[in-house]
N, C-alpha and C positions, 0 to 999 in steps of 0.2 A: 308478687310481680315476677313473671318469667322473662326469659331472654327476648321473646317476641314482643312482649309489651314494652320492655326497655328499649328495644330497637325502634318501635313505633313512636314512643315518647321522645326519643333522641331525634328522629326525623322531624317531628313536629316542632321541636325546639330550634332545629337548624332552619326550618322554613320560616319560623317567626322572625328570624334575623337574617334575611337573604343576603343583603349587601355585605354584612360582616362575615357571613359564611364564605361568600365568594372571594372576598379580599383575603381571608385567612387561607383558603385553598390555593390562592394564586401562587404563594411561595412554593407549595408542593408541585403545582402544575409546571411552573418554570423549572424547578429542580429536576423533576423526572424528564421533562422535555429536553433539558440540557444534557442529561445523562444519555438519553437515547440518541440524540443527534450527534453528540461528540463521539460516542462509541462507533456510531455509523460512519462518521468521517474517518476515524482512525482505522477501522476495519477495511473501509473502501480503499484507503491509501495502502494498506498492507496488501490487499488483493491485487491492486494495480501494480505495485512494485514487484510482487512475485511473478505476475504475468510478464512484465518487462524482462525479468531475469530469464524466465523460460523462453522468451522470444529470442534470446541470445543463442539458443541452441540446446539440444538435449544431450546430457552427459558430456559436457564440453570442458576442456582445459584450454586456456589461452597462455601460450608461451610468449613472453615479451623479451626483447633484447635488453641489454643492460642500460645503465644510466651514463650519459656523458656529462661532462662538466664544462661550464663556460664562465670564465671569470670567477671561479670558486663556487659557482652556484650549480646545483644539480638540474639537469634538463628533463629529468623524469625517465621512467622506464620506457623503452622503445627508441630512445634517442641515440644509443650507441650502435656501432656496426659489429655486433657480435654474433648474429644469426646468419646462417647460410642455407641455401636450398638443400645442401647435403645433410644438414641437421634434420630437416623434415623427412628426408628419405631414410635416414638412420632410424628415426623414431618409428616410422611405419614398419621397417624391417626388423627391428630389435625388440619392440615392445608388444608382447602377446595380448595385453589388455587393450591395445589401441586398434581401432578398425579403420579410421580415416584420418587424413591430415590435409591441411590446406596451407601452403606458404602464402604469406600476405605482405604486401607493401602498398603504401598509399601516399598520395600527394594531391593537392588541389590545383586545378587548371581551369582556364577559360575554355568553354565548350560551345561550339556554334552549329546551328542548322538554319540555313537560309538567313532570314532577318532576326532570328531568335538567338540568344546566347545566355549562358549562365555560368557562374563560377561555382564549381562543385568538386567534391572529392572523387578522385579516380582511384578505385580499389583494384589492385592486382591480386587475384586469388587463384587457387587451384580449382579444377573442375568439380571437386566434391564440396565446394563451399556452400551451395544452396542446401545440400543435405545436412551438413554439419550445423549450419546457422538457421535452419528452418526458413529459408528464403524461397517463397513460392513464386513460380514463374507462371504468369497468367496468359502470356502471349509469346509465341515463338519458343525458344529454348535457351538453355545455358550452353556456353561453349564447352567443347569436349576435350578429352586428353590429347587427341591428335592436334587440335588447334593450339593447345597449350604448348606442346613440344615444338610446333612449327612457328611459334611466336606470331600467330595470326592477328590481324588487326580487326578484331570483332568485339562488340560491346553489348552489354545487357544494361538496360536503363532502370534505375530505381524510380519509384512512383513520382516523386517530386521533380526529378530531373526530366522525366518524360513530360510532365505537365508544363515545365518551364520551356522546353524545347519544341514540343509538338502540340501544346494546348489541347491535349486529349485526343488528337487525331492519330491514325495508324502510323506506326513508326517502323514496322518490320521491313527489312530490306533497304531502308533509307541510309544515307551516309552522313555522318556527323564529323566535325573536325575538332580534335582534341589537341590543343597547343599546336595547331597548324597541321596535324597529321589526320589523314582520313581513316575512319573506322566504320565498318558496316554494323548496323543494329540487327542483332539476331534474336533478341528476347527482351521482354519487359517483366519486371517483378511486380508482385502485388503490393498494395499498401500495407506497411507493417507498423508504422508509428515509431516515434523516438523511444529508445530504450533507456534514456537517461545517461548512458555511457557514450552512445553514438546515434546517429540518425541514418539507418540503412536506406531510407527513401531518398535522401539527398545525396545520391552517389551514382556513379556509373562503374560497372564491373567489367574488367578486361583480364585476359590471362596474365598471371604474374610474370611469366617470361617476357611477354610483350612490354609490360610496365617497366621491368628492370632494364631490358636491353634497348628497346626502341624509344621509350618515352622518358623515363626518369634518368637512365644511364647510371645504374648502380649494380654492384655485384653482391649485395647483401639484402636480406629481408628484414622487415620490422617485427613481424610476429608470426606465430604458427598456431592455427586453430587445430586442436586435437580432439577427436571424438572417441570416447571409451566405448567398449562393447556393451556396457550396461551401467546403470546408476551404481550398482554394487561394486563395479570394477573401477570406479572413478579414482578412488584412493590408490589402488594398485597401479593404475595407469600413470598417476602423478609420480609415484615413486620410480616406476620404470623409465619415464621420460627424463626425470632428473638424473638418474644413473647414466642413461645413454648420453645425455648432453655433457655431463662431467667428463665422460670418456672422450667424446668427440672434441671437446674444447681443451682436453688434457689439463684439467684443473687439478691442483694439489688437494690431497685429503684435508678436510676441515678448512679449505681456503674459501675466499669470497667468490660467490657465484657471479658470473657475468650475464645472467638471465634471471627471469622471475616467472614462476608458474602461478597463474591465477585459477583457482578451482571454483566451478560454478556453485558447488555446495557451500563454499565459504561465503559467497555473495548471498545465497539464500538464508544461511544461518544469521548473518549480520542483519539482513533485512527483517527477519523474524524478531531478533532481539530489539532492534530499533523500534519496530512496530509495537511490540509489547510495552516498551517504555513509554512510547507516545500515547498508547491507549490508556495506560494507568494514569498518566499525567492528566489527560483530558478528562477522564472519568473522575479523577480526584477533585479537579477544579469544579466539575459539575455537581459532585456530591456535596460540596460546601454549600451551594445554594439550596440543596435539598434539606440539609441540616438547619439552615436559617429558616426555611419554611416550617420545619418541625418546632423550632423555638417560637415561631409565630403562633402555631397551634396551642402550645403550652400557655402562652401569654393570654390568648383569647379565652381559653378554657378557665384560667384563673379568674379572669374578669367575669366570665359567665357564672362561676361558683359564687363570687361575691354578690352579683346581681340577683341571684336566685336563692339567696340564703333562707328567706322566709319560705320559699317553696320547698326547700329541702327539709326545713323544720316541720312543715305541715305533713309532708310524706312520711317522715319518721314518726310523727305523732299518731298517724293512722295505721302504722304497722310496717312500714318499709324498713328493711334491715340495712345495715351499712354496706353489705354486698350488693343489695339492689341499687343503692345510690351510686356506688362506685361503678357498677356495671353500666348504668345509664350514661354517666359522664364519659366513661372509657369508650362506649360505643359511639358517642358523638364525635370524639376525637378520631377514632378509627374510620368512621364514615367519611369524615372530611378528608383524611389522608388518602383513603382508597379511591374516592371520587376524583380527588386531585391527581392521583396516580394514573387513572384511566384517561383523564383529559390530558395529562402530561404526555402519555404514550402517543395519543393522537397528534399533539403539538409537535412532539419529536419527529414523527413520521413526516408531517408537513414541512417542518424546518429542514430535514434532511433532503426531502424532495426538491425544495426550493434551492438549496445550496447546489444540489446535483445539476439542476437545470440552468441555473444562472452562472455558476463558476466552472461548469463542465468538469466537475469533480466526482469521481466514482464514490458511491455511498453504499455500504452493505451493513444492514442491521441484523445481527444474529438473534434468533429466538431467545437464546440464553440471556442476552442483554435486556430484553423486554421483561423476562421473568425476574431477573435480579433487580431491575429498577422498580418494578411493581412490588416485589417483596420488601424491598428496602423502604418504599413509601408506606407500606402497611406497618412495618416495624417502627417507623418514625411516629406513626399515629399512636401505637401502643406505648412506646418509650416516653414520648413527651406528653401523652395524655394520662399517664399513670399517676403522676404526682397530683395534678388537679383533681382527678377522680378520688384518690386517697384522701385529699384534703376535704373534699365535699363529704366523704363517708364519715369523717371524724367529727363533724359538727354535732353539737348537742342539741336535741330538739327544743328545749326550753330557751336556750340562748339564741337559737336560730329564729324562733318565733318572735323574740324580742327585738330582733335586728331591724334597724330602720334604714 
């Protein structure tokens, strides 16, 4: 009896008990489907998070002012008045690894146009802000250096702010009122989406000088966006910025810094680590159901050996070797697990697609995940089918023929 005959006999045996075969395969189907969909969800979340970090800008450092305290409680970075415009100018002048800077200050105000109004964030920035932060202008333009120096009352609308004030209608050249002051709309930004840290769409951008002197009335800035010359120069830029600010603020050596530098690479690394942990956690939970499916295969195969004891005895009596018997039962277990694996892959794709469409959640299923899930399903069939197959092969022909 060769492998082909054993395979044919195994299929005939599985067809003879269709319902039992389907129910046995169900555990593997659910297990593989769970692995595929869970890894897809985890990888989709990872990809979406990395895209959001990249949307913050390329090769970017964010310098935040220090923490102020109120009633003994820290108000967080950006709350202290420790950064000045001169700090941004010093960074651009003294740091060879830095190519652009944008001083920034923000506060929320009521904004009106005609009968429409919205409460949104007013971001005072430098003219290089859209280059640093990957903010695309789809209509009009961003304000320039001359308008920044002259404290011009010009504004660029984020997508959400534009929708709220103009309901999708043209806004160029129109005048809006921010906290009672009139500003001319000179540009509109493309939809960008929330980055998780901030929502650049629900904002209006004006020159930082205008924000500081005319609108908010402060002589300090909240943060500085710094763009390094390249990704490789990001760490050098961070070291140079830190050294420059220590000199500008006249801080003592080994003293407490009154600012904090956030490196985009740190965000990316943290996101990667979190994503890997999330992926392993979800995959581990899903693999438990696959193992349970394998236990189900072993249980049914043991039942099958008991039910077919006389058949095994008859086969051995007419010349079947223990290896023939073992191969036949092992093939039955592997066929169930492999078919279950294929159906599980299809189920995983369907489940991932459903989650993506209903929950608006990004799903990404890497080919390696499919290969691993399918390979593990086949391994489950071999591992959990080996003992029942060995037990069938050890039956003695005479005792098997006497079995009732």
